C-alpha positions as CSV (number, residue, x, y, z in Angstrom):
1,X,21.3,9.3,212.7
2,X,24.0,10.5,215.0
3,X,22.6,9.1,217.6
4,X,19.7,12.1,217.8
5,X,16.0,11.0,218.3
6,X,14.3,12.4,214.5
7,X,11.1,10.9,215.4
8,X,10.5,13.0,218.2
9,X,12.2,16.0,217.0
10,X,10.2,15.7,213.8
11,X,7.0,15.8,215.8
12,X,7.9,18.6,217.8
13,X,8.5,20.7,215.0
14,X,5.1,19.5,213.6
15,X,3.4,20.8,216.7
16,X,4.6,23.6,217.2
17,X,3.8,24.1,213.2
18,X,0.1,23.7,214.2
19,X,0.2,25.8,217.8
20,X,2.8,28.5,217.3
21,X,2.4,28.7,221.5
22,X,4.4,25.6,221.8
23,X,7.7,27.1,219.9
24,X,7.7,29.1,223.2
25,X,9.5,27.5,226.3
26,X,10.0,28.9,230.0
27,X,13.4,27.7,231.3
28,X,13.8,27.7,235.2
29,X,16.8,27.9,237.4
30,X,16.7,28.3,241.0
31,X,19.5,29.4,242.8
32,X,20.2,29.1,246.2
33,X,22.9,30.7,248.4
34,X,25.5,28.5,250.4
35,X,27.8,30.7,252.0
36,X,30.2,33.5,250.7
37,X,29.7,33.6,246.9
38,X,28.7,29.9,246.9
39,X,25.5,29.0,245.3
40,X,23.7,25.6,245.0
41,X,21.8,25.8,241.4
42,X,19.1,23.7,240.4
43,X,17.6,22.9,236.8
44,X,14.6,20.7,236.4
45,X,14.9,17.4,237.8
46,X,18.8,17.1,237.4
47,X,20.9,16.9,240.7
48,X,22.1,20.4,242.1
49,X,25.4,21.8,241.1
50,X,27.4,24.4,243.1
51,X,28.7,27.9,241.8
52,X,31.2,29.7,243.5
53,X,34.2,31.9,242.4
54,X,38.3,31.2,242.3
55,X,40.5,32.4,245.5
56,X,41.5,35.8,244.1
57,X,37.6,37.1,243.9
58,X,36.7,36.1,247.3
59,X,35.2,32.9,246.6
60,X,37.0,29.6,247.7
61,X,37.0,28.4,244.5
62,X,34.7,24.8,244.9
63,X,32.8,25.3,241.6
64,X,33.2,27.0,238.5
65,X,31.7,30.5,238.4
66,X,28.6,31.7,236.7
67,X,30.4,33.4,233.9
68,X,32.7,29.8,232.8
69,X,29.0,28.0,233.1
70,X,28.0,30.7,230.6
71,X,30.9,30.0,228.7
72,X,30.1,26.5,228.8
73,X,26.7,27.0,227.9
74,X,27.7,28.9,224.9
75,X,30.6,26.2,223.6
76,X,27.3,23.6,224.7
77,X,24.8,24.8,222.7
78,X,26.7,25.6,219.2
79,X,27.6,22.3,219.6
80,X,24.4,21.0,220.1
81,X,23.0,23.1,217.2
82,X,25.9,21.9,214.6
83,X,25.5,18.4,215.6
84,X,21.5,18.6,214.8
85,X,21.8,20.7,211.5
86,X,24.5,18.4,210.2
87,X,22.4,15.4,210.9
88,X,19.6,16.8,209.6
89,X,21.8,16.8,206.2
90,X,23.0,13.4,206.7
91,X,25.9,13.9,207.7
92,X,28.1,10.9,210.0
93,X,29.7,12.8,212.8
94,X,33.0,10.8,213.9
95,X,33.8,13.0,216.5
96,X,33.0,16.7,217.7
97,X,35.2,18.8,219.4
98,X,34.3,22.3,220.6
99,X,36.3,25.3,222.5
100,X,35.0,28.4,223.7
101,X,37.3,31.0,225.6
102,X,36.1,34.1,226.5
103,X,37.7,37.4,228.0
104,X,36.1,39.4,231.2
105,X,36.7,41.9,232.5
106,X,36.8,41.8,236.6
107,X,37.6,45.4,237.1
108,X,34.5,46.3,235.5
109,X,33.1,43.4,238.1
110,X,34.7,44.9,241.3
111,X,33.7,48.7,240.5
112,X,37.3,49.6,239.9
113,X,36.6,50.6,236.3
114,X,33.7,51.5,234.2
115,X,33.1,49.7,230.4
116,X,31.6,46.6,229.3
117,X,30.8,44.0,232.4
118,X,30.1,41.3,230.4
119,X,32.0,38.6,228.2
120,X,34.4,39.9,225.4
121,X,36.6,38.2,222.7
122,X,34.8,34.9,222.5
123,X,36.2,32.7,220.0
124,X,35.1,29.2,219.5
125,X,37.1,26.7,217.5
126,X,35.4,23.7,216.0
127,X,37.1,20.1,215.4
128,X,35.3,17.7,213.5
129,X,35.5,14.3,212.2
130,X,32.7,13.7,209.5
131,X,31.5,12.6,206.5
132,X,30.9,16.0,205.0
133,X,33.1,18.1,203.4
134,X,35.4,20.8,204.8
135,X,33.2,23.4,203.0
136,X,29.6,22.0,203.9
137,X,31.3,21.9,207.8
138,X,31.7,25.6,207.7
139,X,29.0,26.5,206.4
140,X,26.8,24.5,208.9
141,X,29.2,25.8,211.1
142,X,28.2,29.2,210.7
143,X,24.4,28.4,210.3
144,X,25.2,27.1,213.7
145,X,26.9,30.1,215.1
146,X,23.6,32.3,214.4
147,X,20.9,29.8,215.5
148,X,22.6,28.8,218.6
149,X,19.8,30.1,221.0
150,X,22.4,31.3,223.7
151,X,25.0,32.2,221.1
152,X,22.0,34.2,220.1
153,X,21.5,36.3,224.0
154,X,25.1,37.0,224.0
155,X,25.4,40.7,223.3
156,X,29.2,40.1,222.3
157,X,29.8,38.9,218.5
158,X,30.7,35.4,218.6
159,X,34.0,34.7,216.3
160,X,34.3,31.2,214.7
161,X,37.5,29.4,214.2
162,X,37.7,25.8,212.5
163,X,40.3,23.5,212.8
């Protein structure tokens, strides 16, 4: 359904039920300093990617910064969780777009102020064209909001907007 390999997913779930140790997966990212505040990130067998900061934050603006990757990871994880949950219910997905926005108080990062140094006021906007009713989309999206591993790892409550 929706090009998700449920045969493999079902096998994985069955194996986890038999051996709960399989449910815990260690994820590893290796970060190598390049120059200034530029870093190269290696994950599994994928092509390494760069992280940098915008020029006002001391970088060269050659790549997204870690906060942008974090925000993208949160939105991406929510999208994948929504897609899997909807597909498990037999819902045909025509189009799914997710936008995530969040604030960051750079003054805390730079030591100018005290306060919450994490992302603030995150908002996810979901636009979905599916075979489901708007109520079903809302229900699945709210479950995805709770079950997304990346969002669950954030200490900030994420607000959800459905379009």
